[in-house]
C-alpha positions as CSV (number, residue, x, y, z in Angstrom):
1,M,4.9,-46.5,49.7
2,S,6.7,-44.7,53.0
3,P,5.8,-41.2,53.7
4,N,9.4,-40.7,53.4
5,K,9.6,-41.9,50.2
6,I,6.8,-39.9,48.9
7,L,8.6,-36.7,50.2
8,T,11.3,-37.9,48.6
9,T,9.7,-37.9,45.5
10,I,8.3,-34.9,45.8
11,I,11.4,-33.1,46.3
12,R,14.0,-35.2,44.3
13,P,15.3,-32.0,41.6
14,N,15.3,-33.5,38.4
15,Y,18.6,-34.7,36.8
16,S,17.5,-37.3,34.5
17,P,17.2,-36.1,30.6
18,N,14.2,-37.9,30.4
19,F,11.6,-36.8,27.0
20,W,9.6,-35.2,29.3
21,S,11.5,-32.9,31.2
22,Q,13.2,-31.8,27.4
23,T,9.9,-32.0,26.4
24,S,8.8,-29.3,28.8
25,W,11.8,-27.5,28.4
26,A,11.8,-27.0,25.1
27,I,8.2,-25.6,25.5
28,F,9.2,-23.4,27.9
29,R,12.1,-21.6,26.0
30,A,9.9,-21.3,22.7
31,V,6.9,-20.0,24.9
32,V,9.1,-17.9,26.7
33,G,10.9,-16.7,23.6
34,I,7.9,-16.5,21.3
35,M,6.4,-13.6,23.9
36,M,9.3,-11.5,23.9
37,I,9.1,-10.6,20.6
38,H,6.1,-7.9,20.8
39,N,8.2,-5.9,23.8
40,G,10.7,-5.1,20.3
41,L,8.2,-4.7,18.4
42,D,6.8,-2.4,20.8
43,K,9.8,-0.3,21.6
44,L,10.7,0.3,17.4
45,S,6.7,1.6,16.8
46,N,7.6,4.6,19.2
47,I,11.7,4.3,19.7
48,E,12.4,8.4,20.4
49,S,9.0,7.8,23.1
50,F,10.9,5.0,25.0
51,A,14.3,6.6,24.8
52,E,12.8,9.5,26.7
53,A,10.7,7.6,29.1
54,Y,12.8,5.0,29.8
55,V,16.4,5.0,28.7
56,A,17.0,9.3,29.2
57,Y,14.9,8.8,32.7
58,L,18.0,6.7,34.1
59,G,20.5,9.0,32.5
60,L,22.2,6.4,30.1
61,P,24.3,8.2,27.3
62,F,23.1,7.8,24.1
63,P,19.0,7.0,24.7
64,I,18.3,6.4,20.9
65,L,21.0,4.4,20.4
66,L,20.5,2.4,23.6
67,S,16.8,1.8,22.7
68,Y,17.5,0.5,19.0
69,V,20.3,-2.4,21.2
70,A,17.5,-2.7,23.3
71,A,14.6,-3.6,20.7
72,Y,16.5,-5.1,18.4
73,T,18.4,-7.4,21.1
74,E,14.6,-8.5,21.6
75,L,13.8,-8.9,18.3
76,I,16.4,-11.1,17.5
77,G,16.8,-12.8,20.5
78,A,13.7,-13.7,21.2
79,P,13.1,-15.8,18.6
80,L,17.0,-17.3,18.6
81,V,15.5,-18.5,22.3
82,A,12.0,-19.9,21.2
83,L,14.0,-22.0,18.5
84,G,17.0,-22.8,20.7
85,L,19.3,-21.5,18.4
86,L,22.4,-19.9,20.3
87,T,20.5,-19.8,23.3
88,R,22.8,-18.6,25.4
89,P,24.2,-15.5,24.0
90,A,20.8,-14.4,23.2
91,A,19.5,-15.2,26.7
92,L,22.2,-13.2,28.3
93,G,21.7,-10.2,25.9
94,L,17.8,-10.3,26.8
95,F,18.8,-10.8,30.5
96,A,20.7,-7.7,30.5
97,T,17.7,-6.2,29.1
98,M,15.1,-7.2,31.7
99,C,18.3,-6.4,34.2
100,V,17.7,-2.5,32.5
101,A,13.8,-2.8,32.8
102,I,13.9,-4.1,36.8
103,Y,16.7,-1.0,38.1
104,H,14.1,1.5,35.8
105,H,10.7,0.0,37.6
106,I,12.1,-0.2,40.8
107,S,13.6,3.8,40.1
108,V,9.8,4.8,39.2
109,A,7.7,3.1,41.4
110,G,10.5,1.1,44.3
111,L,9.4,-2.2,44.9
112,S,6.1,-2.2,43.4
113,V,5.5,-5.7,42.8
114,S,2.9,-5.0,40.0
115,Y,5.4,-2.6,37.9
116,L,8.3,-5.4,38.7
117,E,6.6,-8.6,38.4
118,L,6.7,-9.2,34.3
119,A,10.6,-8.2,34.1
120,A,11.6,-10.1,36.9
121,I,9.6,-13.4,35.5
122,Y,11.4,-12.7,32.1
123,A,14.9,-11.9,33.7
124,A,14.3,-15.3,35.9
125,C,13.2,-17.3,33.1
126,F,16.7,-15.9,30.9
127,L,19.1,-16.2,33.9
128,F,18.1,-20.2,33.3
129,L,18.5,-20.5,30.0
130,L,21.8,-18.7,30.2
131,I,23.1,-20.9,33.0
132,N,21.1,-24.3,31.1
133,G,21.5,-24.1,28.1
134,A,18.6,-25.1,25.3
135,G,18.0,-28.4,26.1
136,L,18.2,-31.7,24.4
137,F,15.3,-30.5,21.9
138,S,16.9,-27.4,20.2
139,T,19.0,-26.3,17.2
140,D,21.4,-26.1,19.6
141,A,22.0,-29.5,20.4
142,L,21.7,-30.7,16.4
143,L,24.2,-28.2,15.8
144,A,26.3,-29.6,18.9
145,N,26.0,-33.2,18.0
146,W,26.7,-32.1,13.8
147,L,29.8,-30.3,15.2
148,D,31.4,-33.1,18.0
149,S,29.4,-36.3,17.1
150,S,31.3,-38.2,18.8
151,T,32.0,-36.2,22.7
152,L,28.3,-35.6,22.7
153,S,27.4,-39.4,22.2
154,Q,29.9,-40.5,24.7
155,K,28.4,-38.3,27.1
156,A,24.8,-39.1,25.7
157,K,25.7,-42.9,26.8
158,Q,27.7,-41.5,30.2
159,I,23.9,-40.1,30.9
160,M,22.0,-43.5,29.9
161,L,24.2,-45.6,31.8
162,L,23.9,-43.5,35.1
163,E,20.2,-43.0,34.6
164,K,20.1,-46.6,34.1
165,S,22.0,-47.6,37.5
166,Y,20.1,-45.0,39.2
167,Q,16.7,-46.2,37.9
168,A,18.3,-49.9,39.2
169,S,19.2,-48.6,43.2
170,N,15.7,-47.7,43.0
171,T,13.9,-50.6,42.2
172,A,16.6,-52.8,44.9
173,T,15.7,-50.0,47.5
174,T,12.4,-50.6,46.7
175,L,12.8,-54.0,46.8
176,S,14.3,-53.7,50.1
177,N,12.1,-51.8,51.7
178,K,9.2,-54.1,51.0
179,E,11.1,-57.0,52.8
């Protein structure tokens, strides 16, 4: 195998909906959703303290109300993400909550990575899910299939045809490189 072929294989983005990429996407979604639930529980355990230390510190109005909004966004949105149900709306709420958390961490400690890292990682994960959705192995995909089976099956057939033609072109390229 040529160095160019190896490099191409390493850096080529994954754009085919194969089993393993969709499985890893589902695992990613479930882990991020499950891990996020405890943040909402932590906020609710002492909502007044959270409201004073985080929301009021930023000068936002109605700190108790906004604290409840953040806590319930995490308690409801995180399991929805884990299940892959209404993933984009849930990810939008969770992404917004993480953006406020990032802003708070910057206000308190500047650009200190140790304060920013967890909120930034969660924000990036939720932004990814907001843009890309839940993936094929999700409740959203089942509902979309059920609601609009004809359009989804046509798109799935088109994707499969594209993947087969891509694999055929790779095979042809490989055969021509061997000659």
